[in-house]
C-alpha positions, 0 to 999 in steps of 0.5 A: 810821343803819344799816339792816343788822346783820352778826354774825360768830360767830368767837370764841364758845367752845362750852364757855362756854355762857353766851355763846351766847344773846346773839348770837341774842337781839340778832339777834332784837331787830335783826330785830324793829326792821326791820333787815336781819340776817345772821349768819355762822358761822365756825370752830367756831361752824359746828357750831351749824348741824349738826342736833342740836348746838345743841338740846342746849346751853343758855346758862343754868343753868336750861336753860329754852331751848336755843341752837337755840331762840334761833337759831329765834327770830332766824331767824323774826324775819328774821335770815339764817344763813350758814356760812363755806365754809372752816369747813364741812369742818373742823367737820363741817357739810354741806348734808345735815346742816345745820339748815333755818334755814341760808340758805346758804354764804358766804366771806370776800369776801361778809362783807367786801363786807357790812361795808364798806357805810356803812349796816352795823353789824358785831358780832363774837362 
């Protein structure tokens, strides 16, 4: 049985807001189940790590909870958030404008190192 979940946000469409809550909801559930959780933000998803970006978008039409709120829930439960090194500049993310929940910057080698471990399950969005 796996004891770690690695989530890659690479293909999420920032214009299809309904799809943005699920990865963080699932990260929260996994962390609450005492699994180690890492979320990697690559491509356009790195914009979610910019202060002020995710707190004004909502995954549901009722607009009850922002994407940032879902992200905070996951982080508070223990999920760690990592920005892709190569995607930061292209998407306007800097260490200075990053949300406080961003735990660091990691490249492709770090991601691959994690997902090849036998105790790891990888989810991609």
